C-alpha positions in Angstrom: 65.7 15.5 91.6 62.4 17.1 90.5 59.2 16.8 92.5 57.8 14.1 90.2 60.7 11.7 90.9 60.1 12.0 94.7 56.6 10.6 94.6 56.2 7.0 95.9 53.9 5.2 93.4 52.4 1.8 94.0 49.4 -0.3 93.1 46.3 -1.3 95.1 44.7 -4.5 93.7 41.1 -5.2 94.6 39.9 -8.8 93.8 36.3 -8.9 92.5 33.5 -11.3 92.9 31.5 -11.6 89.6 28.6 -13.7 90.7 26.1 -11.1 89.6 25.7 -7.3 88.9 26.1 -5.9 92.4 27.3 -3.0 94.5 30.3 -3.3 96.8 31.9 -6.4 95.3 35.2 -5.2 96.7 35.9 -2.9 99.6 39.1 -1.3 101.0 39.4 1.2 103.9 42.3 3.6 103.5 44.8 3.5 106.4 46.6 6.6 105.2 46.1 9.4 102.6 47.0 8.8 99.0 45.9 9.8 95.5 44.4 7.5 92.9 46.0 8.2 89.5 44.6 5.4 87.4 42.3 2.4 87.4 42.6 -0.8 85.6 40.0 -3.6 85.1 41.7 -7.0 84.6 39.8 -10.2 83.6 41.0 -13.9 83.3 38.6 -14.2 80.3 35.9 -12.0 78.8 33.0 -14.4 79.5 30.4 -15.4 76.9 27.2 -14.1 75.4 26.3 -10.5 74.6 27.5 -7.4 76.4 30.5 -7.2 78.7 31.9 -6.4 82.1 31.7 -2.9 83.6 33.1 -1.7 86.9 32.7 1.6 88.8 35.2 2.7 91.5 33.7 4.7 94.3 35.1 6.7 97.3 32.6 6.9 100.2 29.8 6.1 97.8 30.6 8.6 95.1 31.8 7.4 91.7 35.4 8.3 90.8 35.6 10.2 87.5 37.8 8.4 85.0 39.0 9.4 81.6 37.0 6.4 80.1 34.7 3.7 81.5 36.2 0.6 83.1 34.4 -1.7 80.6 35.4 -4.7 78.5 33.1 -6.3 75.9 32.9 -10.0 75.0 33.2 -9.1 71.3 36.4 -7.1 71.9 38.2 -10.1 73.4 40.6 -7.7 75.3 41.1 -8.8 78.9 42.4 -5.5 80.4 41.7 -1.8 80.2 43.5 1.0 82.0 42.1 4.5 82.4 43.4 7.7 84.0 41.8 9.4 86.9 42.1 13.1 86.1 40.8 14.5 89.4 38.2 17.1 90.2 40.6 20.1 90.7 44.0 21.1 89.4 46.4 19.8 92.0 49.8 18.1 92.2 50.3 15.2 91.9 46.8 14.9 90.3 44.2 12.2 90.6 41.6 11.9 93.3 42.6 12.3 97.0 41.7 9.5 99.4 41.9 10.4 103.2 42.6 8.1 106.1 39.4 6.2 106.9 37.8 6.7 103.4 36.1 3.6 102.0 36.9 2.5 98.4 34.3 0.2 96.8 33.9 -1.3 93.4 30.5 -1.9 91.9 29.9 -4.2 89.0 27.2 -2.6 86.8 27.2 -5.0 83.8 28.2 -8.6 83.0 28.1 -10.7 79.9 24.7 -12.3 79.0 25.7 -16.0 79.3 28.7 -16.5 81.6 30.8 -14.1 83.6 34.6 -13.9 83.6 36.1 -16.5 86.0 38.5 -14.1 87.8 38.5 -10.3 87.9 40.3 -7.5 89.7 40.5 -3.7 89.7 44.0 -2.4 90.2 44.4 1.3 91.3 47.6 3.2 90.5 48.3 5.3 93.6 50.8 7.7 94.9 51.5 8.1 98.6 51.1 11.4 100.3 53.2 12.7 103.2 51.2 14.5 105.9 
C-alpha cells in the first residue's frame, strides 16, 4: 500500500449564519493536528438580487489560500463550489497544516443584494495527521 492510501481523509462541516456580512460566522477549535486539503461553499439557494455569497476561511485570523475564491453568484444559479487548498510550502500530504488548539473561522465578505441564502455551510476536506 502506498503512502497516499494510508491517509485518513474526512470532512469538517461548518454551519454558517448569513444574517449579514460579518467576520467569524462559524468557529471551530482544532482538537488534534490535521491538514486542510479543500474547501467547499454549500448553499440551499443562491438568494436574490445582485451580487452573490463569498466566504473566507481563516486559521488563527489569517486567510487560507485557496485555488479560487469561495464565491457563488445569484446569476450563476449554482449552489456549491469546491476549491483546492494548495498550501504554502511543498509538503506531503499537501494543504494547510492545522495544529492542536488552532482556531478556524469563516468570514462572510459578500451577500446578495436583496435576500441571503436560507442555509449555508463551508465543508473542509481534511486529512488526519499522526503525531
